[in-house]
mmCIF file of the C-alpha atoms, coordinates in Angstrom:
data_MODEL
# 
_entry.id   MODEL 
# 
loop_
_atom_site.group_PDB 
_atom_site.id 
_atom_site.type_symbol 
_atom_site.label_atom_id 
_atom_site.label_alt_id 
_atom_site.label_comp_id 
_atom_site.label_asym_id 
_atom_site.label_entity_id 
_atom_site.label_seq_id 
_atom_site.pdbx_PDB_ins_code 
_atom_site.Cartn_x 
_atom_site.Cartn_y 
_atom_site.Cartn_z 
_atom_site.occupancy 
_atom_site.B_iso_or_equiv 
_atom_site.pdbx_formal_charge 
_atom_site.auth_seq_id 
_atom_site.auth_comp_id 
_atom_site.auth_asym_id 
_atom_site.auth_atom_id 
_atom_site.pdbx_PDB_model_num 
ATOM 1   C CA . UNK A 1 1   ? 98.707  60.327 154.469 1.00 0.00 ? 1   UNK A CA 1 
ATOM 2   C CA . UNK A 1 2   ? 102.129 58.279 153.579 1.00 0.00 ? 2   UNK A CA 1 
ATOM 3   C CA . UNK A 1 3   ? 104.322 60.510 155.699 1.00 0.00 ? 3   UNK A CA 1 
ATOM 4   C CA . UNK A 1 4   ? 101.846 59.988 158.886 1.00 0.00 ? 4   UNK A CA 1 
ATOM 5   C CA . UNK A 1 5   ? 103.027 56.179 158.050 1.00 0.00 ? 5   UNK A CA 1 
ATOM 6   C CA . UNK A 1 6   ? 106.274 57.063 158.259 1.00 0.00 ? 6   UNK A CA 1 
ATOM 7   C CA . UNK A 1 7   ? 106.788 59.217 161.066 1.00 0.00 ? 7   UNK A CA 1 
ATOM 8   C CA . UNK A 1 8   ? 104.532 56.545 162.683 1.00 0.00 ? 8   UNK A CA 1 
ATOM 9   C CA . UNK A 1 9   ? 106.518 53.965 162.011 1.00 0.00 ? 9   UNK A CA 1 
ATOM 10  C CA . UNK A 1 10  ? 109.821 55.753 163.176 1.00 0.00 ? 10  UNK A CA 1 
ATOM 11  C CA . UNK A 1 11  ? 107.601 56.549 166.533 1.00 0.00 ? 11  UNK A CA 1 
ATOM 12  C CA . UNK A 1 12  ? 106.740 60.253 166.084 1.00 0.00 ? 12  UNK A CA 1 
ATOM 13  C CA . UNK A 1 13  ? 103.078 59.218 166.972 1.00 0.00 ? 13  UNK A CA 1 
ATOM 14  C CA . UNK A 1 14  ? 102.106 63.074 167.328 1.00 0.00 ? 14  UNK A CA 1 
ATOM 15  C CA . UNK A 1 15  ? 103.388 63.834 164.534 1.00 0.00 ? 15  UNK A CA 1 
ATOM 16  C CA . UNK A 1 16  ? 101.709 61.439 162.462 1.00 0.00 ? 16  UNK A CA 1 
ATOM 17  C CA . UNK A 1 17  ? 98.056  62.489 164.410 1.00 0.00 ? 17  UNK A CA 1 
ATOM 18  C CA . UNK A 1 18  ? 98.854  66.036 163.952 1.00 0.00 ? 18  UNK A CA 1 
ATOM 19  C CA . UNK A 1 19  ? 99.800  65.452 160.051 1.00 0.00 ? 19  UNK A CA 1 
ATOM 20  C CA . UNK A 1 20  ? 96.727  63.332 159.290 1.00 0.00 ? 20  UNK A CA 1 
ATOM 21  C CA . UNK A 1 21  ? 94.433  65.604 161.584 1.00 0.00 ? 21  UNK A CA 1 
ATOM 22  C CA . UNK A 1 22  ? 96.095  68.598 158.885 1.00 0.00 ? 22  UNK A CA 1 
ATOM 23  C CA . UNK A 1 23  ? 95.171  66.600 155.593 1.00 0.00 ? 23  UNK A CA 1 
ATOM 24  C CA . UNK A 1 24  ? 91.761  66.430 156.907 1.00 0.00 ? 24  UNK A CA 1 
ATOM 25  C CA . UNK A 1 25  ? 91.099  69.426 157.751 1.00 0.00 ? 25  UNK A CA 1 
ATOM 26  C CA . UNK A 1 26  ? 91.938  70.654 154.251 1.00 0.00 ? 26  UNK A CA 1 
ATOM 27  C CA . UNK A 1 27  ? 90.397  67.749 152.644 1.00 0.00 ? 27  UNK A CA 1 
ATOM 28  C CA . UNK A 1 28  ? 87.600  66.244 154.630 1.00 0.00 ? 28  UNK A CA 1 
ATOM 29  C CA . UNK A 1 29  ? 86.200  63.684 152.221 1.00 0.00 ? 29  UNK A CA 1 
ATOM 30  C CA . UNK A 1 30  ? 90.317  62.235 151.942 1.00 0.00 ? 30  UNK A CA 1 
ATOM 31  C CA . UNK A 1 31  ? 89.158  58.928 152.699 1.00 0.00 ? 31  UNK A CA 1 
ATOM 32  C CA . UNK A 1 32  ? 92.531  57.121 152.802 1.00 0.00 ? 32  UNK A CA 1 
ATOM 33  C CA . UNK A 1 33  ? 94.026  60.211 155.158 1.00 0.00 ? 33  UNK A CA 1 
ATOM 34  C CA . UNK A 1 34  ? 90.840  59.222 157.363 1.00 0.00 ? 34  UNK A CA 1 
ATOM 35  C CA . UNK A 1 35  ? 90.752  55.561 157.226 1.00 0.00 ? 35  UNK A CA 1 
ATOM 36  C CA . UNK A 1 36  ? 94.648  56.244 158.485 1.00 0.00 ? 36  UNK A CA 1 
ATOM 37  C CA . UNK A 1 37  ? 94.149  58.539 161.373 1.00 0.00 ? 37  UNK A CA 1 
ATOM 38  C CA . UNK A 1 38  ? 91.333  56.015 162.317 1.00 0.00 ? 38  UNK A CA 1 
ATOM 39  C CA . UNK A 1 39  ? 93.992  52.868 162.115 1.00 0.00 ? 39  UNK A CA 1 
ATOM 40  C CA . UNK A 1 40  ? 96.164  55.118 164.127 1.00 0.00 ? 40  UNK A CA 1 
ATOM 41  C CA . UNK A 1 41  ? 93.443  56.154 166.458 1.00 0.00 ? 41  UNK A CA 1 
ATOM 42  C CA . UNK A 1 42  ? 93.017  52.318 167.102 1.00 0.00 ? 42  UNK A CA 1 
ATOM 43  C CA . UNK A 1 43  ? 96.370  51.396 167.817 1.00 0.00 ? 43  UNK A CA 1 
ATOM 44  C CA . UNK A 1 44  ? 96.720  54.488 170.181 1.00 0.00 ? 44  UNK A CA 1 
ATOM 45  C CA . UNK A 1 45  ? 93.904  52.556 172.076 1.00 0.00 ? 45  UNK A CA 1 
ATOM 46  C CA . UNK A 1 46  ? 91.369  55.390 171.442 1.00 0.00 ? 46  UNK A CA 1 
ATOM 47  C CA . UNK A 1 47  ? 88.389  53.188 169.789 1.00 0.00 ? 47  UNK A CA 1 
ATOM 48  C CA . UNK A 1 48  ? 85.988  55.816 170.454 1.00 0.00 ? 48  UNK A CA 1 
ATOM 49  C CA . UNK A 1 49  ? 87.314  58.514 168.529 1.00 0.00 ? 49  UNK A CA 1 
ATOM 50  C CA . UNK A 1 50  ? 88.541  55.582 165.927 1.00 0.00 ? 50  UNK A CA 1 
ATOM 51  C CA . UNK A 1 51  ? 84.820  54.365 165.694 1.00 0.00 ? 51  UNK A CA 1 
ATOM 52  C CA . UNK A 1 52  ? 83.973  57.962 164.354 1.00 0.00 ? 52  UNK A CA 1 
ATOM 53  C CA . UNK A 1 53  ? 86.129  58.010 161.421 1.00 0.00 ? 53  UNK A CA 1 
ATOM 54  C CA . UNK A 1 54  ? 85.383  54.950 160.510 1.00 0.00 ? 54  UNK A CA 1 
ATOM 55  C CA . UNK A 1 55  ? 82.355  55.449 160.216 1.00 0.00 ? 55  UNK A CA 1 
ATOM 56  C CA . UNK A 1 56  ? 82.694  58.635 158.162 1.00 0.00 ? 56  UNK A CA 1 
ATOM 57  C CA . UNK A 1 57  ? 85.099  56.831 156.021 1.00 0.00 ? 57  UNK A CA 1 
ATOM 58  C CA . UNK A 1 58  ? 81.746  54.398 155.377 1.00 0.00 ? 58  UNK A CA 1 
ATOM 59  C CA . UNK A 1 59  ? 79.479  56.957 154.879 1.00 0.00 ? 59  UNK A CA 1 
ATOM 60  C CA . UNK A 1 60  ? 82.130  57.772 151.549 1.00 0.00 ? 60  UNK A CA 1 
ATOM 61  C CA . UNK A 1 61  ? 82.950  53.922 150.814 1.00 0.00 ? 61  UNK A CA 1 
ATOM 62  C CA . UNK A 1 62  ? 80.055  51.943 152.019 1.00 0.00 ? 62  UNK A CA 1 
ATOM 63  C CA . UNK A 1 63  ? 82.124  48.701 151.018 1.00 0.00 ? 63  UNK A CA 1 
ATOM 64  C CA . UNK A 1 64  ? 85.538  49.572 152.292 1.00 0.00 ? 64  UNK A CA 1 
ATOM 65  C CA . UNK A 1 65  ? 86.047  46.331 154.103 1.00 0.00 ? 65  UNK A CA 1 
ATOM 66  C CA . UNK A 1 66  ? 89.321  47.526 156.164 1.00 0.00 ? 66  UNK A CA 1 
ATOM 67  C CA . UNK A 1 67  ? 86.857  50.228 157.766 1.00 0.00 ? 67  UNK A CA 1 
ATOM 68  C CA . UNK A 1 68  ? 84.170  47.974 158.394 1.00 0.00 ? 68  UNK A CA 1 
ATOM 69  C CA . UNK A 1 69  ? 85.943  44.902 160.059 1.00 0.00 ? 69  UNK A CA 1 
ATOM 70  C CA . UNK A 1 70  ? 87.947  47.884 161.978 1.00 0.00 ? 70  UNK A CA 1 
ATOM 71  C CA . UNK A 1 71  ? 84.945  49.121 163.780 1.00 0.00 ? 71  UNK A CA 1 
ATOM 72  C CA . UNK A 1 72  ? 83.735  45.662 164.510 1.00 0.00 ? 72  UNK A CA 1 
ATOM 73  C CA . UNK A 1 73  ? 87.516  45.212 166.025 1.00 0.00 ? 73  UNK A CA 1 
ATOM 74  C CA . UNK A 1 74  ? 87.127  48.587 168.057 1.00 0.00 ? 74  UNK A CA 1 
ATOM 75  C CA . UNK A 1 75  ? 83.515  47.593 169.348 1.00 0.00 ? 75  UNK A CA 1 
ATOM 76  C CA . UNK A 1 76  ? 84.276  44.177 170.450 1.00 0.00 ? 76  UNK A CA 1 
ATOM 77  C CA . UNK A 1 77  ? 87.186  45.922 172.620 1.00 0.00 ? 77  UNK A CA 1 
ATOM 78  C CA . UNK A 1 78  ? 84.667  48.312 173.668 1.00 0.00 ? 78  UNK A CA 1 
ATOM 79  C CA . UNK A 1 79  ? 82.703  45.508 175.444 1.00 0.00 ? 79  UNK A CA 1 
ATOM 80  C CA . UNK A 1 80  ? 79.764  46.727 172.412 1.00 0.00 ? 80  UNK A CA 1 
ATOM 81  C CA . UNK A 1 81  ? 79.656  42.794 171.299 1.00 0.00 ? 81  UNK A CA 1 
ATOM 82  C CA . UNK A 1 82  ? 76.076  42.855 169.376 1.00 0.00 ? 82  UNK A CA 1 
ATOM 83  C CA . UNK A 1 83  ? 77.101  45.840 167.572 1.00 0.00 ? 83  UNK A CA 1 
ATOM 84  C CA . UNK A 1 84  ? 80.680  44.585 167.247 1.00 0.00 ? 84  UNK A CA 1 
ATOM 85  C CA . UNK A 1 85  ? 78.461  41.412 165.234 1.00 0.00 ? 85  UNK A CA 1 
ATOM 86  C CA . UNK A 1 86  ? 76.674  43.379 162.850 1.00 0.00 ? 86  UNK A CA 1 
ATOM 87  C CA . UNK A 1 87  ? 79.960  44.606 161.658 1.00 0.00 ? 87  UNK A CA 1 
ATOM 88  C CA . UNK A 1 88  ? 81.723  41.115 161.094 1.00 0.00 ? 88  UNK A CA 1 
ATOM 89  C CA . UNK A 1 89  ? 78.811  40.010 159.208 1.00 0.00 ? 89  UNK A CA 1 
ATOM 90  C CA . UNK A 1 90  ? 78.851  42.554 156.976 1.00 0.00 ? 90  UNK A CA 1 
ATOM 91  C CA . UNK A 1 91  ? 82.532  42.782 156.530 1.00 0.00 ? 91  UNK A CA 1 
ATOM 92  C CA . UNK A 1 92  ? 81.933  38.184 156.104 1.00 0.00 ? 92  UNK A CA 1 
ATOM 93  C CA . UNK A 1 93  ? 78.773  39.392 153.480 1.00 0.00 ? 93  UNK A CA 1 
ATOM 94  C CA . UNK A 1 94  ? 81.213  41.426 151.149 1.00 0.00 ? 94  UNK A CA 1 
ATOM 95  C CA . UNK A 1 95  ? 84.279  39.076 151.405 1.00 0.00 ? 95  UNK A CA 1 
ATOM 96  C CA . UNK A 1 96  ? 82.916  35.576 152.467 1.00 0.00 ? 96  UNK A CA 1 
ATOM 97  C CA . UNK A 1 97  ? 86.120  33.855 150.815 1.00 0.00 ? 97  UNK A CA 1 
ATOM 98  C CA . UNK A 1 98  ? 88.442  35.948 153.186 1.00 0.00 ? 98  UNK A CA 1 
ATOM 99  C CA . UNK A 1 99  ? 90.014  33.787 155.942 1.00 0.00 ? 99  UNK A CA 1 
ATOM 100 C CA . UNK A 1 100 ? 91.009  36.661 158.160 1.00 0.00 ? 100 UNK A CA 1 
ATOM 101 C CA . UNK A 1 101 ? 87.560  38.026 158.608 1.00 0.00 ? 101 UNK A CA 1 
ATOM 102 C CA . UNK A 1 102 ? 86.135  34.459 159.259 1.00 0.00 ? 102 UNK A CA 1 
ATOM 103 C CA . UNK A 1 103 ? 88.884  34.067 161.925 1.00 0.00 ? 103 UNK A CA 1 
ATOM 104 C CA . UNK A 1 104 ? 88.098  37.539 163.216 1.00 0.00 ? 104 UNK A CA 1 
ATOM 105 C CA . UNK A 1 105 ? 84.330  36.936 163.788 1.00 0.00 ? 105 UNK A CA 1 
ATOM 106 C CA . UNK A 1 106 ? 85.094  33.508 165.426 1.00 0.00 ? 106 UNK A CA 1 
ATOM 107 C CA . UNK A 1 107 ? 87.112  34.921 167.976 1.00 0.00 ? 107 UNK A CA 1 
ATOM 108 C CA . UNK A 1 108 ? 84.140  37.683 168.847 1.00 0.00 ? 108 UNK A CA 1 
# 
């Protein structure tokens, strides 16, 4: 999963995506790889696919704030404000003192 980050930083987005897909194929429960893959999909503007991956992460780690806030951001970008709001609220419930989460929710 870390190699994919290096590849992405070097501009090899296709290589990063292929590496993460292979890591997930070999080990479907590898949460960090799946989270990195979802983050890459989000960066690439493929929020529909990213949301699916984030939700898979949340099936394994219910309180993963990174996945929760990113689902909210993707849903917001997709125009699904009501559903996005629920994810932002959940992130605030988990980390009520996190100013970044308050800022994200306020900018919905």
